[in-house]
C-alpha positions as CSV (number, residue, x, y, z in Angstrom):
1,X,0.0,0.0,0.0
2,X,1.3,3.4,-0.9
3,X,2.3,5.2,2.4
4,X,0.4,8.4,1.6
5,X,-2.8,6.4,2.1
6,X,-1.9,6.1,5.8
7,X,-1.8,9.9,6.2
8,X,-4.5,11.9,8.0
9,X,-7.1,12.9,7.0
10,X,-7.3,9.5,5.3
11,X,-10.4,10.5,3.3
12,X,-8.6,13.4,1.6
13,X,-5.4,11.5,1.0
14,X,-7.4,8.5,-0.5
15,X,-8.8,10.8,-3.2
16,X,-5.5,12.6,-3.7
17,X,-3.8,9.2,-4.3
18,X,-6.5,8.3,-6.8
19,X,-5.8,11.5,-8.7
20,X,-2.1,10.8,-8.8
21,X,-2.8,7.6,-10.6
22,X,-4.7,9.3,-13.4
23,X,-2.7,11.2,-16.1
24,X,-4.1,14.7,-16.1
25,X,-1.8,17.3,-17.7
26,X,-3.6,20.3,-19.2
27,X,-5.2,19.3,-22.5
28,X,-5.4,15.7,-21.5
29,X,-8.2,15.4,-18.9
30,X,-10.7,13.0,-20.5
31,X,-9.9,10.3,-18.0
32,X,-10.0,12.5,-14.9
33,X,-13.2,14.3,-15.8
34,X,-14.8,10.9,-16.4
35,X,-13.5,9.7,-13.1
36,X,-14.9,12.7,-11.2
37,X,-18.2,12.5,-13.1
38,X,-18.6,8.8,-12.3
39,X,-17.7,9.5,-8.7
40,X,-20.6,12.0,-8.3
41,X,-23.0,9.7,-10.0
42,X,-21.9,6.7,-7.8
43,X,-22.9,8.7,-4.7
44,X,-26.3,9.3,-6.2
45,X,-25.7,13.1,-6.4
46,X,-26.8,15.4,-9.2
47,X,-23.8,15.6,-11.5
48,X,-23.5,17.7,-14.7
49,X,-20.9,18.4,-17.3
50,X,-20.7,21.5,-19.5
51,X,-19.2,22.2,-23.0
52,X,-15.7,22.7,-21.5
53,X,-15.9,19.4,-19.6
54,X,-16.2,21.2,-16.2
55,X,-18.0,19.0,-13.7
56,X,-20.5,20.2,-11.1
57,X,-21.7,17.8,-8.3
58,X,-24.5,19.0,-6.0
59,X,-25.0,17.7,-2.5
60,X,-28.0,18.5,-0.4
61,X,-27.8,20.1,3.0
62,X,-27.4,17.8,6.0
63,X,-30.3,17.7,8.5
64,X,-30.9,21.0,10.2
65,X,-28.8,23.0,7.7
66,X,-31.5,23.3,4.9
67,X,-31.8,27.0,5.5
68,X,-28.1,27.8,4.9
69,X,-26.7,29.4,1.7
70,X,-25.3,27.2,-1.0
71,X,-21.5,27.1,-1.0
72,X,-19.5,26.3,-4.1
73,X,-16.2,24.4,-3.5
74,X,-14.0,25.1,-6.6
75,X,-10.8,23.5,-7.8
76,X,-9.2,22.6,-11.1
77,X,-8.4,19.1,-12.3
78,X,-5.4,19.6,-14.5
79,X,-1.8,19.7,-13.4
80,X,1.5,21.2,-14.7
81,X,3.6,18.5,-16.4
82,X,7.2,19.1,-15.4
83,X,9.9,16.4,-15.1
84,X,13.6,16.5,-14.5
85,X,15.4,16.2,-17.9
86,X,17.1,13.0,-16.8
87,X,13.8,11.2,-16.2
88,X,11.8,9.5,-18.9
89,X,8.2,10.2,-18.0
90,X,5.0,10.5,-20.1
91,X,2.5,12.7,-18.4
92,X,-0.3,11.4,-20.7
93,X,0.3,7.8,-19.6
94,X,2.3,7.5,-16.4
95,X,1.1,7.7,-12.8
96,X,2.7,10.2,-10.4
97,X,5.0,8.5,-7.9
98,X,4.2,10.3,-4.6
99,X,6.2,9.6,-1.5
100,X,6.6,10.9,2.1
101,X,9.8,12.8,2.8
102,X,9.8,13.8,6.5
103,X,7.0,16.4,6.9
104,X,6.2,16.6,3.2
105,X,4.7,14.7,0.3
106,X,6.7,14.9,-2.9
107,X,6.9,13.1,-6.3
108,X,9.8,11.2,-7.8
109,X,11.3,13.5,-10.4
110,X,8.1,15.2,-11.5
111,X,5.5,17.7,-10.4
112,X,3.3,16.3,-7.7
113,X,-0.1,17.7,-8.9
114,X,-1.0,19.0,-5.4
115,X,-1.7,22.1,-7.4
116,X,-4.7,21.7,-7.5
117,X,-5.3,18.0,-6.8
118,X,-5.4,18.5,-3.1
119,X,-8.3,20.9,-3.5
120,X,-10.2,18.5,-5.7
121,X,-9.5,15.7,-3.3
122,X,-10.8,17.7,-0.3
123,X,-14.0,18.5,-2.3
124,X,-14.5,14.8,-3.1
125,X,-14.0,13.9,0.5
126,X,-16.7,16.4,1.6
127,X,-19.1,15.2,-1.1
128,X,-18.6,11.6,0.1
129,X,-18.8,12.3,3.8
130,X,-21.8,11.3,5.9
131,X,-20.6,12.7,9.2
132,X,-20.3,16.5,8.5
133,X,-22.7,19.4,9.0
134,X,-23.2,21.7,6.1
135,X,-25.7,23.5,4.0
136,X,-26.3,22.8,0.2
137,X,-23.0,22.3,-1.6
138,X,-21.7,22.4,-5.2
139,X,-18.4,20.8,-6.1
140,X,-17.1,22.7,-9.1
141,X,-14.2,20.9,-10.9
142,X,-12.8,23.0,-13.8
143,X,-10.5,22.0,-16.6
144,X,-7.4,23.4,-18.4
145,X,-6.6,26.0,-15.7
146,X,-2.9,25.9,-16.2
147,X,-2.8,26.6,-19.9
148,X,-5.3,29.5,-20.0
149,X,-8.1,28.9,-17.5
150,X,-10.3,27.7,-20.3
151,X,-12.6,25.8,-18.1
152,X,-13.3,28.8,-15.9
153,X,-14.0,30.9,-19.0
154,X,-16.9,28.6,-19.9
155,X,-18.6,28.7,-16.5
156,X,-22.1,30.3,-16.7
157,X,-25.0,31.1,-14.4
158,X,-27.2,28.0,-14.0
159,X,-24.2,25.6,-14.2
160,X,-23.5,26.8,-10.6
161,X,-26.3,28.3,-8.5
162,X,-24.5,29.1,-5.2
163,X,-23.7,32.7,-4.2
164,X,-20.6,31.8,-2.1
165,X,-17.5,30.3,-3.7
166,X,-14.5,28.9,-1.8
167,X,-11.6,28.5,-4.2
168,X,-9.3,25.8,-2.9
169,X,-6.2,26.7,-5.0
170,X,-4.1,28.8,-2.7
171,X,-0.8,27.5,-1.4
172,X,0.1,28.8,2.0
173,X,-1.6,27.7,5.2
174,X,-2.9,30.6,7.3
175,X,-3.5,33.0,4.4
176,X,-6.8,34.0,2.9
177,X,-6.8,35.6,-0.5
178,X,-9.5,38.0,-1.6
179,X,-8.0,39.2,-4.9
180,X,-5.5,38.2,-7.6
181,X,-3.7,39.5,-10.7
182,X,-5.0,39.2,-14.2
183,X,-2.7,37.9,-17.0
184,X,-2.1,38.1,-20.7
185,X,0.1,36.1,-23.1
186,X,2.5,37.8,-25.5
187,X,3.7,35.6,-28.4
188,X,6.7,36.7,-30.6
189,X,7.8,35.0,-33.8
190,X,10.8,35.4,-36.1
191,X,10.4,33.8,-39.6
192,X,13.5,32.8,-41.6
193,X,15.2,30.4,-43.9
194,X,18.4,28.9,-42.5
195,X,21.6,30.1,-44.1
196,X,24.9,28.4,-44.9
197,X,27.8,29.3,-42.7
198,X,31.2,29.3,-44.3
199,X,33.5,28.2,-41.4
200,X,36.8,26.6,-42.5
201,X,36.9,24.4,-39.3
202,X,33.5,24.3,-37.6
203,X,33.2,23.2,-34.0
204,X,29.5,22.5,-33.1
205,X,28.8,22.8,-29.4
206,X,25.7,22.2,-27.2
207,X,25.4,24.6,-24.4
208,X,23.3,23.4,-21.5
209,X,22.1,25.6,-18.6
210,X,20.4,23.4,-15.9
211,X,19.8,23.1,-12.2
212,X,17.7,26.2,-11.7
213,X,14.7,26.0,-9.3
214,X,12.1,27.5,-11.7
215,X,8.7,27.6,-10.0
216,X,5.4,29.3,-10.5
217,X,5.7,32.5,-12.4
218,X,3.1,34.2,-10.2
219,X,3.7,32.7,-6.7
220,X,7.5,32.6,-7.0
221,X,8.4,35.6,-9.2
222,X,9.3,37.7,-6.3
223,X,12.0,35.3,-5.1
224,X,14.5,36.5,-7.7
225,X,15.2,33.1,-9.1
226,X,17.2,32.7,-12.3
227,X,15.3,32.6,-15.6
228,X,17.1,30.1,-17.8
229,X,16.2,32.0,-21.1
230,X,17.6,35.3,-19.9
231,X,20.8,33.8,-18.5
232,X,21.6,31.6,-21.6
233,X,21.2,34.6,-23.9
234,X,23.5,36.7,-21.7
235,X,26.1,34.0,-22.4
236,X,25.2,33.7,-26.0
237,X,25.5,37.5,-26.6
238,X,29.1,37.4,-25.3
239,X,29.9,34.3,-27.3
240,X,28.5,35.9,-30.5
241,X,30.5,39.1,-30.0
242,X,33.8,37.5,-29.0
243,X,33.9,34.1,-30.6
244,X,31.7,34.9,-33.6
245,X,29.4,32.1,-32.5
246,X,26.5,31.2,-34.7
247,X,23.2,30.0,-33.3
248,X,21.9,26.7,-34.8
249,X,19.0,26.0,-32.4
250,X,17.6,27.2,-29.0
251,X,15.2,25.6,-26.5
252,X,14.4,27.2,-23.2
253,X,11.4,26.6,-20.9
254,X,8.3,24.5,-21.6
255,X,5.3,26.2,-19.9
256,X,3.8,29.7,-20.1
257,X,3.3,30.0,-16.3
258,X,6.5,28.4,-15.1
259,X,9.8,30.2,-14.6
260,X,12.1,28.3,-17.0
261,X,14.6,26.0,-15.2
262,X,16.6,24.8,-18.2
263,X,17.8,26.1,-21.6
264,X,19.8,24.5,-24.3
265,X,21.5,26.1,-27.3
266,X,23.4,24.5,-30.2
267,X,26.0,26.9,-31.6
268,X,29.0,26.7,-33.9
269,X,32.4,28.5,-33.8
270,X,35.2,28.5,-36.3
271,X,38.6,27.0,-35.4
272,X,40.1,25.4,-32.4
273,X,41.2,28.8,-30.8
274,X,37.6,30.0,-30.8
275,X,36.5,26.7,-29.4
276,X,39.0,26.8,-26.5
277,X,38.0,30.4,-25.8
278,X,34.4,29.4,-25.8
279,X,35.1,26.7,-23.2
280,X,36.7,29.4,-21.0
281,X,33.7,31.7,-21.5
282,X,31.4,28.8,-20.4
283,X,33.5,28.3,-17.2
284,X,33.5,32.1,-16.6
285,X,29.7,32.4,-16.8
286,X,29.2,29.2,-14.8
287,X,30.9,30.9,-11.9
288,X,29.2,34.3,-12.6
289,X,25.8,32.7,-12.4
290,X,26.7,30.8,-9.2
291,X,27.9,34.0,-7.6
292,X,25.0,36.2,-8.7
293,X,22.4,33.8,-7.4
294,X,24.2,32.8,-4.2
295,X,21.6,32.1,-1.5
296,X,18.8,31.8,-4.2
297,X,19.9,29.0,-6.5
298,X,22.1,26.2,-5.3
299,X,22.6,23.9,-8.3
300,X,23.2,26.0,-11.4
301,X,25.3,24.3,-14.0
302,X,26.5,25.7,-17.4
303,X,28.4,23.3,-19.6
304,X,29.5,22.8,-23.1
305,X,29.5,19.5,-25.1
306,X,31.1,19.2,-28.5
307,X,28.8,17.7,-31.1
308,X,29.7,15.8,-34.3
309,X,30.6,18.1,-37.2
310,X,27.9,18.3,-40.0
311,X,28.4,16.0,-42.9
312,X,27.5,18.7,-45.4
313,X,27.3,22.4,-45.2
314,X,26.8,24.0,-41.8
315,X,23.3,25.5,-41.6
316,X,22.4,28.1,-38.9
317,X,19.8,30.8,-38.1
318,X,20.5,33.9,-40.2
319,X,23.0,36.2,-38.6
320,X,20.7,39.2,-38.7
321,X,17.9,37.2,-37.0
322,X,20.4,35.9,-34.5
323,X,21.5,39.5,-33.6
324,X,18.0,40.9,-33.4
325,X,16.7,38.0,-31.3
326,X,19.6,38.1,-28.9
327,X,19.6,41.9,-28.3
328,X,15.8,41.9,-27.9
329,X,15.9,39.1,-25.3
330,X,18.8,40.6,-23.4
331,X,17.1,44.0,-23.4
332,X,13.5,42.9,-22.6
333,X,11.9,43.2,-19.2
334,X,11.6,40.1,-17.1
335,X,10.6,39.5,-13.5
336,X,9.0,41.9,-11.0
337,X,8.1,45.2,-12.7
338,X,6.5,46.9,-9.6
339,X,4.9,46.3,-6.3
340,X,1.8,47.8,-4.7
341,X,2.6,51.2,-3.2
342,X,0.4,50.6,-0.2
343,X,1.3,46.8,0.1
344,X,5.1,46.8,-0.6
345,X,5.5,43.1,0.1
346,X,3.1,42.2,-2.7
347,X,3.9,42.2,-6.4
348,X,1.5,44.2,-8.6
349,X,3.0,43.7,-12.1
350,X,5.4,41.1,-13.5
351,X,6.4,39.4,-16.7
352,X,7.9,35.9,-17.3
353,X,9.9,35.1,-20.4
354,X,8.6,31.6,-20.4
355,X,9.6,29.9,-23.6
356,X,12.2,30.4,-26.4
357,X,11.9,27.7,-29.0
358,X,13.5,27.4,-32.5
359,X,12.0,25.3,-35.3
360,X,12.9,24.6,-38.8
361,X,12.0,28.1,-40.1
362,X,11.0,30.1,-37.1
363,X,11.7,31.0,-33.5
364,X,8.9,31.5,-31.0
365,X,9.3,33.6,-27.8
366,X,6.4,33.4,-25.3
367,X,5.7,35.7,-22.3
368,X,3.1,35.7,-19.6
369,X,2.4,39.2,-18.2
370,X,0.5,39.6,-14.9
371,X,-0.9,42.6,-13.1
372,X,-3.6,43.5,-10.7
373,X,-4.0,46.7,-12.7
374,X,-5.4,46.3,-16.2
375,X,-3.6,49.5,-17.4
376,X,-0.3,48.3,-16.1
377,X,-0.8,44.9,-17.6
378,X,-1.4,46.5,-21.0
379,X,1.7,48.7,-20.4
380,X,4.1,45.8,-19.8
381,X,2.6,44.0,-22.8
382,X,3.3,47.1,-24.8
383,X,6.9,47.2,-23.6
384,X,7.5,43.7,-24.9
385,X,5.6,44.4,-28.1
386,X,7.8,47.5,-28.8
387,X,11.0,45.7,-28.0
388,X,10.4,43.0,-30.5
389,X,8.7,45.1,-33.2
390,X,11.9,47.1,-33.2
391,X,13.6,43.7,-33.9
392,X,11.3,43.1,-36.9
393,X,9.4,40.3,-35.2
394,X,5.7,39.5,-35.3
395,X,4.0,40.1,-32.0
396,X,0.6,39.1,-30.8
397,X,-1.1,39.7,-27.4
398,X,-4.0,37.5,-26.3
399,X,-5.6,35.0,-23.9
400,X,-6.1,37.8,-21.4
401,X,-8.0,37.1,-18.3
402,X,-9.3,39.6,-15.7
403,X,-8.0,40.1,-12.2
404,X,-10.1,39.7,-9.1
405,X,-10.8,42.9,-7.2
406,X,-10.5,42.5,-3.4
407,X,-13.6,42.9,-1.2
408,X,-12.4,43.3,2.4
409,X,-16.0,43.6,3.6
410,X,-17.0,40.1,2.2
411,X,-19.5,38.3,4.4
412,X,-17.9,34.9,4.0
413,X,-14.5,36.4,4.7
414,X,-15.8,37.6,8.1
415,X,-17.1,34.2,8.9
416,X,-13.8,32.6,7.8
417,X,-11.8,35.0,10.0
418,X,-13.9,34.1,13.0
419,X,-13.6,30.3,12.4
420,X,-9.8,30.6,11.9
421,X,-9.3,32.6,15.1
422,X,-11.4,30.2,17.1
423,X,-9.4,27.2,15.8
424,X,-5.9,28.7,15.9
425,X,-6.0,31.5,18.4
426,X,-4.7,34.1,16.1
427,X,-5.9,36.0,13.0
428,X,-5.3,34.8,9.4
429,X,-3.3,36.9,6.9
430,X,-5.7,38.4,4.4
431,X,-3.9,39.1,1.2
432,X,-4.0,39.7,-2.6
433,X,-2.3,37.0,-4.7
434,X,-0.1,37.9,-7.7
435,X,-0.7,34.6,-9.4
436,X,-3.8,34.2,-11.5
437,X,-6.8,32.4,-9.9
438,X,-9.9,31.3,-11.7
439,X,-12.0,33.5,-9.3
440,X,-11.6,36.6,-11.4
441,X,-12.8,34.8,-14.6
442,X,-15.7,33.0,-12.9
443,X,-16.8,36.3,-11.2
444,X,-16.8,38.0,-14.5
445,X,-19.2,35.4,-15.9
446,X,-21.2,34.8,-12.7
447,X,-21.4,38.2,-11.0
448,X,-22.2,38.6,-7.4
449,X,-20.3,35.6,-6.0
450,X,-18.8,36.2,-2.5
451,X,-15.4,34.6,-2.9
452,X,-12.3,33.7,-0.8
453,X,-9.4,31.5,-1.8
454,X,-7.3,29.4,0.6
455,X,-5.5,26.0,0.8
456,X,-2.7,24.1,2.5
457,X,1.0,24.8,2.1
458,X,2.5,23.8,-1.2
459,X,6.0,24.8,-2.1
460,X,7.6,25.0,-5.6
461,X,4.5,24.3,-7.7
462,X,5.0,24.0,-11.4
463,X,8.4,22.4,-10.8
464,X,9.7,18.8,-10.0
465,X,10.5,20.1,-6.5
466,X,6.8,20.6,-5.8
467,X,5.8,19.4,-2.3
468,X,2.9,19.7,0.1
469,X,3.2,20.0,3.9
470,X,1.4,17.1,5.6
471,X,0.3,18.9,8.8
472,X,-1.1,21.8,6.7
473,X,-3.5,19.4,5.0
474,X,-4.8,18.3,8.4
475,X,-5.3,22.0,9.3
476,X,-6.9,22.8,6.0
477,X,-9.4,20.0,6.3
478,X,-10.3,21.0,9.9
479,X,-10.7,24.6,8.8
480,X,-12.7,23.8,5.6
481,X,-15.2,21.6,7.5
482,X,-15.4,24.3,10.2
483,X,-16.4,27.0,7.7
484,X,-19.1,24.8,6.2
485,X,-20.6,24.2,9.6
486,X,-20.8,28.0,10.0
487,X,-22.3,28.7,6.6
488,X,-24.6,31.8,6.6
489,X,-28.3,31.5,6.6
490,X,-30.4,32.2,3.5
491,X,-31.7,35.8,3.4
């Protein structure tokens, strides 16, 4: 028996384990939505599915709670598929290997899927329970949150009827979130035909930048972690200027909402002297990056590996494209842009250079901009747009989603604060999150929802270092069931 099944509360961990056994990366949720749908029907509960494959399961009130307001318990079913580069893992087929490491549950070499599997598992445990006190409930399980919140975008009045929504997708015990940032994708593309490089003695080299922590581009952006795309292009710019290096291919980052942990470039230099100088430059930048991120990153590795020389002519990205791409990336904004003036410990606006990917005839660069201010979000998107238009690239902004404006006078918030203080003996932290939550989108489609987001402690989501604190899940369950018991009466 898998040891996480022995953890308390057993009913929550039972469902979480079941979810780890079902492949559910964004875009591949047929099996998990069917699983949840069948779960609701097996309990004899009203279960519906909408056009986006969101699932809503309705549970009647327990005896004596029929006059309470309906509460929606909302979580998303998809997970971020990230694995260490040395691990062969197919997120569309393979089960997550969860294990206990001291006070935490982790996964072997991959993301764990606690974001947001633990919220879905808790909802399933509540829907199944026969020993709780609560008013009418709706379990709302959304799809494709991680790639664009597409499930949330499809939610409409009537699919859910409640007026209170508890989003179970926050990641720090003791914090209640009453607002979040909106986001927008910026996609850049360079189109070209490869050109022949006339090197008399070509040395082809693969440059690998690995070992960065990465993480969630909203939750972790303020930590100052290295962005593999930015760092490798710092190196490449120097190699291009001093060793006349030519770029053959580039791959950095894999997900729009994850800080890129790794980047790989294949380049060519002419002659043994340039090759030896390149190796010295690799060693130099390896130590530069270690020193610059001392105390933040602990496993950065920059290395060079010589590749076989091409059998025919050496083909590379056109020199002019190479120059424009490199200067634009090195000069573009990345990371925290500004913080709230009145809440200086909270990021208001940021941008993540998430992906740089070359193909046969094009290079794509993808950003995710976030801000709690719509005007500042548009401004940072405009900065990226101007930077790359000046480099003669095509730029498109889209997939924007709204932020969630905080309501400190929320009725359910007041109840949640009282329950928390009664259970813990101190007040919770009420905050605004910089990461995007589905709340803003659902509220824009279903106005009038009274909403708060909370959850147990999850560290390093969107990376293979993801882990969830065991004791915080116990506290989360006790708190969630306590809130349901104090649900407000119908007016």
